C-alpha positions in Angstrom: 28.8 67.7 266.4 29.3 70.9 264.1 32.3 71.3 261.6 33.1 73.8 259.1 33.8 72.8 255.5 34.6 75.2 252.7 32.6 77.9 254.7 29.4 75.6 255.6 28.2 74.5 258.7 27.1 70.3 258.9 26.9 67.7 261.1 30.4 66.0 261.1 31.6 62.4 262.0 34.1 62.4 265.0 37.2 62.7 262.6 36.0 66.2 262.6 37.7 68.6 265.2 35.7 68.7 268.5 34.0 71.2 269.8 32.3 71.8 273.1 28.5 70.8 273.0 27.5 74.4 274.4 29.5 75.8 271.5 27.5 73.7 268.7 23.8 74.8 270.9 25.2 78.3 270.7 25.7 78.3 266.9 22.6 76.4 266.5 20.7 79.0 268.2 22.3 82.0 266.3 22.0 80.3 263.0 18.2 79.6 263.3 17.9 83.7 264.9 19.9 85.7 262.2 20.2 83.0 259.3 20.4 85.2 256.2 21.6 88.7 258.3 24.7 90.4 257.2 27.4 91.5 259.8 29.4 94.6 260.2 32.7 95.3 259.0 34.8 95.9 261.7 37.0 98.0 259.3 33.9 100.3 259.1 33.7 100.4 263.0 37.3 101.5 263.2 36.3 104.4 260.4 33.1 105.2 262.7 35.4 105.4 266.0 37.8 107.6 264.6 35.1 110.2 263.2 33.4 109.7 266.8 37.0 110.7 268.3 37.5 113.5 266.1 34.2 115.0 266.7 34.7 114.5 270.8 38.5 116.3 270.2 36.5 119.3 268.1 34.0 119.4 270.7 36.3 119.8 273.6 38.4 122.3 271.4 35.5 124.3 271.2 34.4 124.3 274.9 38.1 124.8 276.0 38.1 128.0 273.5 34.9 129.3 275.0 36.3 128.7 278.6 39.7 130.6 277.3 37.6 133.3 276.0 36.0 133.7 279.3 39.2 133.5 281.3 40.8 136.2 278.9 38.0 138.4 279.6 38.6 137.5 283.4 42.6 138.7 282.8 41.5 141.7 281.1 39.3 142.8 283.9 41.4 141.7 286.5 44.4 143.6 284.8 42.3 146.7 284.5 41.2 146.7 288.0 44.6 146.1 289.4 45.8 148.8 287.1 43.3 151.0 288.7 43.8 150.1 292.2 47.5 150.9 291.7 47.0 154.1 290.3 44.4 154.8 292.9 46.8 153.9 295.5 49.8 155.5 294.3 48.0 158.6 294.2 46.5 158.5 297.7 50.3 157.5 299.0 51.6 161.0 297.4 48.6 162.7 298.8 49.1 161.1 302.5 52.9 161.7 302.3 52.5 165.6 301.2 49.8 165.7 304.0 52.2 164.1 306.3 54.7 166.6 305.2 52.6 169.7 305.9 51.5 168.4 309.1 55.1 167.9 310.3 55.4 171.4 309.2 52.5 172.8 311.3 53.6 171.0 314.0 57.2 172.8 313.7 55.5 175.9 313.7 53.3 175.3 316.8 56.3 174.0 318.8 58.4 176.8 318.0 55.4 179.2 318.9 55.1 177.7 322.1 58.6 177.7 322.9 58.0 181.4 322.4 55.0 182.0 324.1 56.6 180.0 327.2 60.0 182.5 327.7 57.5 185.4 327.1 55.4 184.5 329.6 58.3 183.3 332.0 60.0 186.7 331.4 56.9 188.6 332.3 56.1 186.4 335.3 59.9 187.5 336.6 59.6 191.0 335.8 56.1 190.8 337.7 57.6 189.0 340.3 60.6 191.6 340.4 58.5 194.5 340.3 56.0 193.0 343.0 59.6 192.7 345.2 60.5 196.4 344.3 57.1 197.4 345.2 56.9 195.6 348.7 60.1 197.3 349.5 58.6 200.7 348.7 55.4 200.2 350.6 57.5 199.1 353.5 59.9 202.2 353.3 56.8 204.3 352.6 55.0 203.3 355.7 58.2 203.9 357.6 58.4 207.1 356.5 55.0 208.4 356.8 55.2 207.1 360.2 57.9 208.9 361.0 57.0 212.2 359.7 53.7 212.2 360.9 55.4 211.6 364.6 57.3 214.5 363.9 54.6 216.8 362.8 52.7 215.9 365.7 55.8 216.5 367.8 56.4 219.6 366.4 53.0 220.5 367.0 52.9 219.8 370.3 56.0 221.6 371.0 54.7 224.7 369.3 51.7 224.5 371.6 53.9 224.2 374.5 56.1 227.3 373.8 53.2 229.2 372.8 51.4 228.4 375.7 54.7 228.9 377.9 55.4 232.2 376.2 51.7 233.3 377.2 53.3 233.0 380.6 56.6 234.3 380.5 56.7 236.1 377.1 59.7 238.3 378.1 62.2 235.3 379.2 61.2 233.5 376.2 61.7 236.2 373.6 65.1 236.6 374.8 66.0 233.2 373.7 69.1 233.1 371.2 67.6 231.3 368.0 70.6 232.5 365.8 72.4 229.3 366.5 70.8 225.9 366.4 72.9 224.4 369.1 71.7 227.2 371.5 68.1 227.1 369.9 68.0 223.3 370.8 69.5 223.8 374.0 66.9 226.5 374.9 64.2 224.5 373.5 65.1 221.4 375.4 65.0 223.8 378.4 61.6 224.5 377.6 60.3 221.4 376.8 61.6 219.9 380.3 60.0 222.3 382.4 56.7 221.6 380.5 57.3 217.9 381.2 57.3 216.8 377.1 58.0 213.3 376.9 62.1 212.5 376.4 61.3 210.5 373.6 59.7 213.1 371.9 62.2 215.5 372.7 64.7 213.2 371.1 62.4 212.7 367.9 62.3 216.5 367.9 66.0 216.8 368.1 67.0 214.5 366.0 64.8 216.1 363.1 66.0 219.3 363.9 69.7 217.9 363.5 68.8 216.3 360.2 67.4 219.4 358.9 70.5 221.2 359.8 72.6 218.4 358.3 70.6 218.7 355.0 71.2 222.6 354.9 74.8 222.4 355.7 75.0 220.3 352.7 73.3 222.7 350.6 75.5 225.5 351.9 78.6 223.6 350.7 77.1 223.4 347.7 76.9 227.2 347.3 74.1 228.3 349.5 74.7 230.9 352.0 74.4 229.5 355.5 74.0 232.7 357.1 70.5 233.0 356.1 69.0 229.5 357.4 67.4 231.1 360.1 66.8 234.8 358.8 63.1 235.0 358.0 62.6 233.2 361.4 64.9 235.2 363.6 62.1 236.3 365.4 62.0 233.5 367.9 62.0 229.4 368.3 58.3 229.3 367.5 58.7 230.4 364.3 61.4 228.0 363.8 59.4 225.4 365.0 56.3 226.2 362.9 58.6 226.3 359.7 60.0 223.0 360.4 56.5 221.8 361.1 55.5 223.4 357.8 58.3 221.6 356.0 57.5 218.2 357.5 54.0 218.6 356.2 55.1 219.3 352.8 57.6 216.4 352.9 54.7 214.0 354.3 52.5 215.5 351.5 55.4 214.7 348.6 55.9 211.1 350.3 52.2 210.6 350.1 51.9 211.6 346.6 55.2 209.5 345.3 53.7 206.6 347.1 50.7 207.2 345.3 52.3 207.4 341.9 54.7 204.3 342.7 51.3 202.7 343.3 49.6 203.5 340.5 52.7 202.8 338.2 53.0 199.2 339.8 49.4 198.3 339.4 49.5 199.7 335.5 52.8 197.6 335.3 51.3 194.6 336.9 47.9 194.7 335.2 50.0 195.0 331.8 52.2 192.0 332.6 49.1 190.2 334.0 47.2 190.7 330.5 50.2 189.8 328.5 50.8 186.8 330.5 47.2 186.0 330.0 47.0 186.3 326.5 50.0 184.6 325.8 48.8 181.5 327.8 45.7 181.9 325.7 47.7 181.9 322.5 49.9 178.9 323.9 46.7 177.1 324.7 45.7 177.5 320.9 48.8 176.9 319.8 48.9 173.5 322.2 45.5 172.4 320.8 46.6 173.1 317.1 49.7 171.0 318.0 47.6 168.0 319.4 45.2 168.3 316.6 48.1 168.3 314.0 50.1 165.3 315.6 46.3 163.2 315.8 45.9 164.2 311.9 49.6 162.9 311.2 49.3 159.7 313.3 45.8 158.9 311.2 47.5 160.0 307.8 50.5 157.5 308.8 48.0 155.0 309.4 46.2 155.4 306.6 49.6 155.4 304.4 50.8 152.4 306.1 47.7 150.9 304.9 47.6 152.5 301.1 50.9 150.9 301.0 49.9 147.5 302.1 47.0 147.8 299.5 49.2 148.9 296.8 51.8 146.0 297.3 48.8 143.6 297.4 47.3 145.3 294.1 51.0 145.1 292.3 51.3 141.5 293.4 47.9 140.4 292.3 48.6 142.0 288.9 52.0 140.4 288.8 50.5 137.2 289.6 47.4 137.6 287.1 49.7 138.4 284.4 51.9 135.6 285.1 49.2 133.2 285.4 47.3 134.5 282.3 50.4 134.5 280.3 51.1 130.6 281.1 47.5 130.0 280.4 47.8 131.4 277.2 50.9 129.4 276.6 49.2 126.2 277.6 46.1 127.1 275.7 48.4 127.6 272.6 49.9 124.3 273.3 46.8 122.5 273.9 45.4 123.6 270.3 48.2 122.9 268.5 48.3 119.0 270.2 44.6 119.0 269.4 45.2 120.1 265.8 48.0 117.6 265.8 45.8 114.6 267.0 42.8 115.6 264.5 45.7 115.9 261.9 46.9 112.2 262.8 43.4 110.7 263.2 42.9 112.0 259.5 46.3 110.5 258.2 45.5 107.5 260.3 42.2 106.9 258.3 43.1 107.7 255.3 46.1 105.6 255.5 43.6 102.5 256.6 41.5 103.3 253.5 44.3 103.4 251.2 45.8 100.2 252.5 42.3 98.6 252.3 41.2 99.7 249.2 37.3 100.0 250.1 37.3 96.9 252.3 35.5 99.0 254.9 32.1 99.2 252.6 31.9 95.1 252.5 29.7 93.1 254.8 29.7 89.4 255.5 26.6 86.9 255.9 26.2 85.0 258.6 27.5 81.8 256.8 30.3 83.6 255.5 31.3 84.7 259.0 30.5 81.2 260.5 32.7 79.4 258.0 35.7 80.8 259.3 35.1 80.2 262.6 38.3 78.2 262.8 41.9 79.3 264.4 42.0 82.1 261.8 38.3 83.9 261.6 38.3 86.5 259.0 36.6 88.9 261.2 39.2 88.4 263.9 41.9 88.5 261.2 40.6 92.1 259.9 40.3 93.2 263.6 43.6 92.2 264.6 45.1 93.8 261.4 43.4 97.2 262.1 44.4 97.0 266.0 48.0 96.5 264.8 47.8 99.5 262.1 46.1 101.8 264.7 48.5 101.1 267.5 51.5 101.4 265.2 50.3 104.7 263.8 49.6 105.9 267.4 53.0 105.0 268.3 54.3 106.4 265.3 52.6 109.8 265.8 52.7 109.8 269.5 49.3 110.3 269.5 47.3 109.8 272.7 43.8 109.9 270.8 44.9 106.8 268.6 46.2 105.0 271.7 42.8 105.6 273.4 41.0 104.3 269.9 43.2 101.4 269.8 41.9 100.2 273.3 38.5 100.4 272.3 38.7 98.5 269.0 
């Protein structure tokens, strides 16, 4: 059995404290292996751990400072990029809003012109329609009047021919016909035409024409023309009266045809003018409609772009606000971390100082194997020193609320 006495190992009697055989064998082996060698002071090991911990904290601080600097650069870049994006989006927003307002004005102008042109086209078309109706009535009246006058001229011509033929046979009796009075003349003329088998319908037309002429001349007489001179120039006979009527009918027919020609020309000129105006207005309207459609399409595109620009602006503003808030929080966290790290280093330095002052250079001592072995009892010097150091470090960690010292205590 091995026992210790005054720091020396020796074989003792059974009166000594019993130890297990295995412990004895281990100590003998340790004695044989390391006899005369020095055992490190545990306090020095604590100071070494403190230095390692301080170096680790400083290294972590350097790494964090580098990362924080890179993060600051990211914050600056993000803020600049977001600010530029916001500035660009606002400028684009103003530009698009101005463009939309301009297009709205163009659309209003196109709409107003389209309405004016539509009203003008409708008016021209209505005028052309009315003119066409008037013209159709004029044509119908002309056709009827022309037919009537042509028939009268034809009747007069045939009547004159019959009278001239009869006069060549009975010149004496026909020369005695009374033509000073229209009624007598018509009666005499009817007798002659009946004798010559002149168609009754044509006789009626002739009589109606002569009566119309007489009525017209009577109206002229009421206005001041002398009625006694109606047949004065043709008092020579009925043939001359009919020839005069035929000449006047032909003159009326010519005037009628001339009037029809003028009316037709005027209508065609009016029609051409109105149609040209309608065509021009229709062309202008088509252009205005195309312009309006293009403006509406451009407006829709600008409105879509404006909506996207507003979304981009909102995203950029949100991104900038988030970046600023995050960067400010990170800066605050970094300051707190730096302050905490500085405090940790300060606490470690203070703890190291307190340990040195309280041990008075004991960390420089070393112990031989025999000195260590002599204290293998219940109160080993090494165990006592380690316990005292551990207690002091824990107390300092608790006093300064130091996580680093608490971690150090767990490693002692």
